[in-house]
N, C-alpha and C positions, 0 to 999 in steps of 0.2 A: 504494500500500500504506500502510495506517495506520502511522505511525511509532511507535505504542506497541509494536507487535509484540514483546512479550516482554522488553523491557529491564526492565520491572518484574516480569516473570514468572519470570526465571531463579532457580531454586533456592529459591523462596519458597513452597513448599507449594502447595496447590490453591486459591489465593485467587481469588475472582471479582473481577476488576478493573473499573474504571470502564467503563461502556457495553458490557460483554460481553453478547451476546445468547444466549439459550438455544439449545442444539442439540436438534433434535426427538427424536433417539434417541441412545443411547450408540453411537458408530460402531465397526464392526469394522475394524481396521487391520492391515496388514502392512508393515513397514519393510524396504526393501532399501538397504543402506548400504555405502559404500566406506571405512568407519572403519578406521583403521590404514594407509591408503594415503598419498598425498602431502599431503593437506590435513587438518589436525587440527580443522577446524571441525565435522566429524562427531562428534568426541568432545564438543564443546560442545553440539551439538544432542542427542546421546544423553543427556547429563546433564539437559537441559531436558525431554526426553521422560520420563525416569524420575521426575522430580519431579512430573509431571502424569499419570503412567500410570494413575491411578485414573479418569481421564476417558474411557478407551478400553477396548474389548474387543480386546486385542492378541493376534493369532493367529500372528504370525511376526516374527522378527528375523533377517535374512539378511545375511551377509557376502558382498558382491559387488563386489570391487575390480577395476575394469577396468584399473587401473594401480596400481603399488605392491605392497606385501606384506601387506595387511590379511587377517586371518583371523577365524574365529569366536571365537578366544581374546580378541580385542580387545573383543568384546561381553561376554564372560564377566567380564572385568576390570572393566568398568563396572558390571555387575550386583553384583559383590562390594562395590563402594563403596556402591551403593544399599542393599544389605543392612545395612550399618552405620548408615545414616541412617534406615532405615525406622521404628524405634521412635519417633523424633521426629515423623516425618510422620504416623504413625497417631494421634498425640495430637490432631491438628487435622482430620483427614478420614478417611473410611472408603473401602473399595473398592480399596485398592492391591493389585496382584498380588504373590503371594509370590515371593521370589527363585527358589525351585525351579520355579515355573510359568514364569518368564521364561527360565530356563536350558533348560527342556525345549523351548522353541520357537526356540532359536538354531540356525541351520542354516548350513552352509558352501555358498556359491554358487561361481560360476565365478571363477577368478583369472586376470586378463588379458583382453585384448580378444577379441571374437569375430572369426572370419575373415570374408571378403568375403560369404559366404552369410548372415551374421547370427546363426547358431546353430551348435552343434557336437553335443554330447551332453548328456543330462540330468545335473544335479547334485542334491545333496541339497536345495539351495535352490530350484531350479526345480521339483522334484517337490513340495516343500512348498507352493509357490504354487498348484499344481494341486490338492493336497489341500484346502487352505483354501478356494479358490474354489468347489470342488464341494460344500462343506458345505451342507446344507439350511438355508436362512435366508430371511427376508423382506427382509433387508438386503443390499446389495452388499458385497463385500470391497474396501475402499479400499487400494490399493497405493501407498504413498508411497515414491518412488524418490529417494534422495539421491546417487546416483552413476550408474553406467552402467546400461543397459537389458538387459544380456546375459541375466540369469536370467529376466526377464520375457519376452524374445523367445523363449527356449528353452521356457518354459512354454506360451506361445501356440502355438509350433510343434508341441509334443507333445500339446497338448490344446486345440485351437482352440475347443471348446465353451465354454471359460471366458470368452470375449470378452464375453458378455452378463451375466456374473456379477461382473465387476470394474469399478472406476472407478480411474483412475490420476491422481495428481498427481506430476509429474516436475520436479525442479529441473534444468533443462536447461543452457543456456549452455555453459560450458566442459565440462560432462559430456557434451555431444553430441560433442565431439572424441574423447573416450575410447571412445565407443560408437557411432560413426558407422554401422558396419555393422549393428548390431542395430536402431538407429533406422530405417535404411533398410528393413530387413526388416519391421518393424512397420507403418510407414506404407504400404508397398507392399501388404501382405497383410491388414491389420486396420484399415482406414480407418473401420470402423464402431464402433471403441472409443469409450468415454467417457474423454476424456483432456485434462488441463490440462498444457500445455507452458509452464512458467515459465522463460523464457530470461533475463530481466533484472529483473523486478519485485522479485525477492528481494534485489537490491542495496540497495533502500530500507531493508532491515532493519538494515544496519550503516552507513548514512550518517548523519553528524551534522548535515546541513544542516537548519536550522530547528528543531533540538531545544532544549528548555530546558536551562539550565546543569546541572540536577540529573540529566539523563539524557545521558551522553556515553560513547561506546563505549571510549574510550582510558583513562579513569580510573575507569570504573564498578566494576571489581573492588575497587580500594583503597577507594573511597568507600562501597560498599554490600555487597559480596559476601564480603570477608575475614571468616573465622570462621564461615561458614555451612555447617557440616558437612563430612563427608569429600569429598563431591562438590564442594562449594564450594572446598575446598583443592585438589582435583585440577584444577579449572578453570584455575588459575594456570599449569598446565603447557602450555597451548595458547595460542599468540600472546601469552605473558606475561600472560594474563588479559584482554587486549583482546577485546571482544565482536565475533565475526563470526557464528557460528551460521547460515551461509547456507542450511542445510536446514530450519531451524526454521519458516519460513513454511508449510511443508506441514502441520505439526502445528497451528499457530495457525489455519489455514484450517478445520481440523476442530473447533476449539474455539469458534468464533464464528459463530453462526447456522446456517442450513441449508446443509450442504455440497453439496446437490444443485443449488444456484443459484450457479454460478461468476461470474455477472455482478453479484452483490451486492457492496457494499463490505464488506471484512472485514479482520481483522488479517493474514490470509495472502495478501492481494492481491485485486484485482478484475480479471476477465478478460473477453475478448470472443471470439466465434466467429471462426474463420478456416477457409477452405475449400480452401486449398492450402498444402502444405509446399514451400517453394522448393528447387529442385534445378537445378543447372547442370552440364552435361556438356561437357567439353572434350576434343577429339581432337587437340589441338595444345598447344604450349607457349604460355602466356599472356604478355601484356605489360601495362604500366601503362595501356593503353587499355581493358583489361577490368575492369569493375566488377561485383562480386558483392554479394549481400545478406548482411548480418551474420546469423550463426547458420544460414545456409542450408547445404545439403548439396552439396558440390562433388565431382564425380567426374572424375578425370583419367585419360585413356587415353593410354598411351605405346606407340609401336611399337618392337618389339625383335625379336631373333631367335626363330624357332620353336624352342622348347626342349623337351627330354624331361623335363618337370616336371609332376607331377600338377596338374590344375586346382585352383584355390583354394589354391595353395601360396604362403606368404609368401616372397618371393624378392628384393624390392628395397625401397629406402627413399626416402621423401619427407622431405627435411630442410627444415623451415620456419624462416625467419629473420624475426623481427619485433621489435617493441619489447620483448617478453617474453624475448628471447634466442633460443635454438635448441631446436627440438623435432623428434623423429624419429617417423615414422609408417610402419608396415609396409604394403607394397603387395603385390598378389597377381597371379599368372599365371593368365589365364583361357583360355589355349589360343590357337593360331593367331597367335602373336606379339603378343597383346594383354595389356599390363601395366596394371593398374588399381589406383587408390588413392582412398579417400574422405577428405575433410577438411571440418571445419566451423569457420569463423572465428568467434571469440567477441566481437570488438569492431571498431569502425571504425579502419582503419589501412592502411598499405601493407605488403605482404608479398612477400618474395622466397623462392624455393625452389630446391633442386637435387634431382636424382633420380639415384641411383646403384644399381648392381646388380652382384653378384658372379656375373654370367652372361656367359660368353664371347660377345663380339659386341655386348653392350648398351652403347651410348654414353651417357656422362653427359650430362644435360640440365639446363636451368635456365629459370626464368621468374619473372614478377612479376604481381601483380594488386592492385587496390584494393578495399577492403571499405567499403561505405557503411553508413549507420546507419538503414535503413528496413525493419525487419522487419514483416510478411513480404514487403513489396514488391509490385510488380505481377506478376500471374500470368504464368508463362512456359510454353513448350511442353513442357518436360521436368519440370515440377513434379509432385509427387505430389498427386492429388486427395484431399480428405478428406471424411468424412461430416459429419453435422449436429451432432456432439457433441465436436468438437475446439475447445479454447479456448486463448488465449494472451494475452500482455501487451497491454494497451490502448495504442493508437498515437496517442492525443490528445496533441498537442505540449505542452499545458499540464500534462501528467502526467509529463513528463520530469524527472529529477533530474540536471541537467547533461546528459550524453549517454546516460543510462540510461533506456531506454524503460519506462514504467510505474512507475518508482521514486518515485512521489509520496509525500507524507506528510500527515498530519493533525495539526497542531500542538496543537489543542485536546485531542485524545485523548491525545497524548503528555504534555501537562501534567497531565491528569487522572490518568494512570497514575502519574506521578512523585509525585503527592500521596499515593498509597497506599503508598509504599515503606516508611515507618517501621513501619506496622502489620505489613506482610508480613515484614520482616526480624525483627521481634520474635518472630514465630511460629516461624521457622526456627532462630533462635539460642538458643531456650530450652534 
């Protein structure tokens, strides 16, 4: 991923920075975000989007928090800040959407993870995806997913005809953990989608490796952003102003060149096709002799008592212990004594887990496994086969940023971007 990706772009009006290539047509986009959840980087990315919203035909902003307490209100609060800054933006560029138009397309999606089936019932957000996808247009609807896939999975379940009308760019990685069930539903049933699965390349966006001194994520706010409008002031509330914006690469991908070519080099990453989504199924407790693929879908089946519980009921807990601490994941009863949970590890490490259930006769269990760093790895018998239009992080070893696959950078473009900072800031701070 080119390391210029937006460090010069944040909050600086719609300035065309060094080496930006024209986009063939103004793209139709819909953003599904877990803003207001556990990670405030969505607030940072939403600020970035609003400052560049004149570059898109935006058809939907959906609150879809797989985890945490995000709501549509979080979107409306960001639009209120945008409304205050809009007069300054309009001095330098045209085509910005009105605050009223943006508010009208804010929709509430599912709150919380999908059950084992991967879908439940329609939400305002999932219905809006269907409505937008079915609009008569010569262009696809680009669905940019910044969190879980729950509302997209619901929309596809309810209206499978939209599969040919949408293209998806998903910031995966840790978001796959929060929506493992909806991801499984999509890859199992809609392998013919056009889909970018960015599991790690986006890390290159907030890495300082190889960056010039003038572009640094940790002091960028104080050096360049302070005083840049109401949204600039608000940016300080997230990570103390340190730049993360892990979802922004999906926007930058739409701003630099032809988005229909995912293998091109671009600000939002360069991707390659892959024909299998790794999935490993365990019908036993694992040990450290078991190695799994990073970002793969793990499906654990545990034997327990035959219970009078409706199928697909959350009734037990997988408690994962790793370097990040402890996290809990709901497991589901599938009938006939079969207890199942899905999990997706986001990084190479050793993981320990315990399984507990408030079900009479269910014995607590434990296990361990090792996560390697080779996505998508060698094809396995239980993998999900994919169609010809699925793309993911490039696996060339030379493009790793440390242990981050695809997190490469382009120093020349970063330096060229930094050179334009003075002019851009002058435009915004007027």
